[in-house]
C-alpha positions in Angstrom: -0.1 58.7 14.9 1.3 56.3 17.5 4.1 53.7 17.0 1.5 51.0 16.4 1.7 51.7 12.7 3.6 48.7 11.4 4.5 50.1 8.0 6.4 52.9 9.7 10.0 51.8 9.8 11.6 51.4 13.2 13.3 54.5 14.4 15.5 55.4 17.4 19.2 55.9 17.8 19.9 52.2 18.1 17.0 50.2 16.4 16.6 52.7 13.5 20.0 52.4 11.8 20.1 48.6 12.4 16.6 48.1 11.0 17.3 50.3 8.0 20.5 48.3 7.2 18.7 44.9 7.6 15.8 46.3 5.5 18.2 47.3 2.8 19.6 43.8 2.8 16.2 42.2 2.6 15.1 44.4 -0.2 18.4 43.6 -2.0 17.8 39.9 -1.7 14.2 40.2 -3.1 15.4 42.4 -6.0 18.2 40.0 -6.8 15.9 37.0 -6.8 13.4 39.0 -9.0 16.1 39.1 -11.7 15.6 35.4 -12.2 11.8 35.7 -12.4 9.7 35.1 -15.5 7.1 37.8 -14.9 5.2 36.9 -18.1 4.6 33.3 -17.1 4.5 34.0 -13.4 7.5 31.8 -12.6 10.4 33.0 -10.5 12.3 33.0 -7.2 11.0 36.4 -5.9 9.3 34.8 -2.9 8.9 36.3 0.6 9.4 33.1 2.4 12.5 32.2 0.5 13.8 35.8 1.0 13.3 35.4 4.8 15.2 32.2 4.8 18.2 33.7 3.0 17.8 36.9 5.0 18.0 35.0 8.3 21.0 33.0 7.1 22.9 36.2 6.1 22.1 37.9 9.4 23.2 34.8 11.3 26.5 34.9 9.3 26.9 38.6 10.2 26.6 37.8 13.9 28.6 34.6 13.7 31.7 36.1 15.3 29.6 37.1 18.2 28.1 33.7 18.4 31.5 32.0 18.3 32.7 34.3 21.0 29.6 33.5 23.1 30.2 29.8 22.7 33.9 30.2 23.7 32.8 32.1 26.8 30.3 29.3 27.6 33.0 26.7 27.2 35.4 28.7 29.4 32.7 29.1 32.0 32.4 25.3 32.0 36.1 24.9 32.5 36.3 27.4 35.3 33.3 26.1 37.1 35.0 23.5 39.3 37.6 26.0 40.4 35.0 28.7 41.1 32.8 26.2 42.9 35.8 25.2 45.1 36.3 28.9 46.0 32.7 29.3 46.9 32.8 26.2 49.1 36.0 27.4 50.7 34.5 30.6 51.8 30.9 29.4 52.4 29.5 31.0 55.6 32.4 33.4 55.9 31.0 36.9 55.8 33.9 39.0 57.3 35.5 41.6 55.1 38.9 39.9 55.0 37.3 36.6 53.7 35.2 38.4 51.1 38.3 40.2 49.8 40.3 37.0 49.6 37.4 35.3 47.8 37.2 38.1 45.3 40.9 38.0 44.7 40.9 34.2 44.2 37.9 34.4 41.9 39.5 37.2 39.8 42.7 35.1 39.6 40.7 32.2 38.0 39.3 34.6 35.4 42.8 36.0 34.7 44.1 32.4 34.3 41.6 31.7 31.6 41.8 35.2 30.0 38.2 36.2 30.4 36.0 38.2 32.7 32.5 37.7 34.3 30.9 40.0 31.8 32.4 38.5 28.7 29.3 36.4 27.8 26.8 39.1 28.7 28.6 41.7 26.5 28.3 39.6 23.3 24.7 38.9 24.1 23.8 42.5 24.6 25.5 43.3 21.3 23.6 40.6 19.3 20.2 41.2 20.9 19.5 44.6 19.2 20.4 42.9 15.8 17.9 40.1 16.5 15.2 42.5 17.6 15.7 44.5 14.4 15.6 41.3 12.4 12.1 40.5 13.7 11.0 44.1 13.3 11.9 44.0 9.6 10.3 40.7 9.0 7.2 41.8 10.7 6.9 44.9 8.5 7.8 43.4 5.1 5.9 46.1 3.0 7.9 48.8 4.7 11.2 47.4 3.6 10.7 45.6 0.2 9.8 48.2 -2.4 8.1 45.8 -4.9 5.9 44.4 -2.1 4.9 47.9 -1.0 3.9 48.7 -4.6 1.7 45.6 -4.7 -0.2 46.6 -1.5 -0.4 50.2 -2.6 -2.4 49.3 -5.7 -5.1 47.8 -3.5 -4.8 50.6 -0.9 -5.3 53.3 -3.6 -8.4 51.6 -5.0 -9.9 51.3 -1.5 -9.2 54.9 -0.7 -11.3 56.0 -3.7 -14.4 54.6 -2.2 -16.5 57.0 0.0 -16.7 55.9 3.6 -13.8 53.4 3.2 -12.5 54.1 6.7 -15.7 53.0 8.3 -15.9 49.9 6.0 -12.3 49.0 6.9 -13.0 49.5 10.6 -15.9 47.1 10.4 -13.9 44.7 8.4 -11.1 44.6 11.0 -13.6 43.9 13.7 -15.6 41.3 11.8 -12.5 39.5 10.4 -10.7 39.7 13.7 -7.6 41.3 12.1 -5.0 41.8 14.8 -5.1 45.6 14.7 -6.5 48.0 17.2 -8.2 50.7 15.1 -8.3 53.1 18.1 -4.6 53.5 17.6 -5.3 55.0 14.2 -6.4 58.5 15.3 -7.5 59.6 11.9 -10.0 56.8 11.7 -12.4 58.7 14.0 -12.6 61.5 11.4 -13.3 59.0 8.6 -9.7 59.1 7.2 -7.1 56.4 7.0 -3.7 57.2 5.4 -2.1 54.9 2.9 0.3 53.4 5.5 -2.8 52.7 7.7 -4.6 50.9 4.9 -1.5 48.9 4.0 -1.0 47.9 7.6 -4.5 46.4 7.6 -4.0 44.7 4.2 -0.7 43.2 5.3 -2.6 41.3 8.0 -4.9 39.7 5.4 -4.6 36.0 4.4 -6.2 34.1 1.6 -9.6 33.9 3.4 -9.7 37.5 4.7 -8.8 38.9 1.3 -12.0 37.3 0.0 -13.9 39.0 2.9 -12.3 42.3 2.3 -13.2 42.2 -1.4 -16.8 41.4 -0.5 -16.8 44.5 1.8 -16.2 46.7 -1.3 -18.6 45.2 -3.9 -17.9 48.0 -6.4 -14.2 47.2 -6.7 -14.4 43.5 -5.6 -12.9 42.2 -8.8 -10.0 44.8 -8.6 -9.2 43.9 -5.0 -9.1 40.2 -5.8 -6.9 40.9 -8.8 -4.5 43.0 -6.7 -4.4 40.3 -4.0 -3.2 37.6 -6.4 0.5 38.7 -6.7 0.6 39.5 -3.0 -0.6 36.0 -2.1 1.7 34.5 -4.7 4.9 36.0 -3.3 4.0 34.7 0.1 3.6 31.1 -1.0 6.3 28.6 -0.1 6.7 25.0 -1.3 3.7 25.3 -3.6 0.6 25.5 -1.5 2.0 26.7 1.8 1.2 30.4 2.4 3.0 32.1 5.2 0.2 34.7 5.6 -2.1 32.0 6.8 -2.3 31.1 10.5 -0.8 27.7 11.3 -3.6 25.1 11.5 -3.6 21.4 12.5 -5.7 20.9 9.4 -2.9 21.9 7.0 0.8 21.4 6.6 1.4 24.9 7.9 1.4 23.5 11.4 4.8 22.1 10.6 6.3 25.6 10.8 5.9 26.3 14.5 6.6 22.7 15.3 9.9 22.7 13.4 10.8 26.1 14.9 10.3 24.7 18.4 12.3 21.5 17.7 15.2 23.3 16.1 15.3 26.0 18.8 15.3 23.2 21.5 18.1 21.3 19.8 20.2 24.5 19.4 19.8 25.3 23.1 20.7 21.8 24.1 23.8 21.8 21.9 24.9 25.1 23.3 25.1 23.6 26.8 28.4 21.8 27.3 28.0 18.1 28.2 30.5 18.5 31.1 28.4 21.3 32.7 25.0 19.8 32.5 25.1 18.6 36.1 26.8 21.6 37.4 24.4 22.9 40.0 26.6 25.7 41.2 27.2 27.4 37.9 24.8 30.3 37.6 25.4 30.7 33.9 24.5 27.1 33.2 21.5 27.3 35.4 20.3 30.3 33.5 20.8 28.5 30.2 18.8 25.5 31.5 16.0 27.7 32.6 15.8 29.4 29.2 
């Protein structure tokens, strides 16, 4: 089995512990919200989209000290920029060893003056990046980290696995429905066997339309599959009719999600660039930020 199996939790010396910690937080959020759910009437706050929003806010708060430090480093870089630019201009075209040493000494003196170093900004970025990568990994593999959601998918997976030839049927379904999974990565599929994690990986890619197609592919348990899919689809709905499992489309309000994401990311990036350094053409850090 290759690492393509989404349900498998992220491992590794770095990503593994971070992903498990974030997964524990996400599962805790879901279970906490489930306490306020009315399971009899189907009313409650145990919602994947709402969980992801709270989860993202909590993770952002956890890395807030790093973010503040990064912003301070960016501000200091802006303040130092005129002095560093003057030093670069002073030694422009001078390639002898003595001039290079003087330039390095004067540059270091500027960093000492402001109490920082050239790697300060990069260090905080390198620390926060693994956390953000693990954040996306956990969100991408929701059934692997939220126990109740895993149980919902497992009911459908167990029913499907009882049908003779289910592996071939699922392989055909993935191809016909254009599910974003390469079945060749599932080595057991060639022998007519798909493990429960494999099946759940496939089911986790289904939206409202493809669940209907999947049910039709197993006519003997069609009703069961549709029944099992109801709570899965329900916990993925947001603001009433918006289902985060569906692909954004210009024909529905779901298109607002990528648009809002793009707008807010753009605004955040613009705000992170100091007004005084916008026209600083000689500051490599600012140029990198503008390019991003």
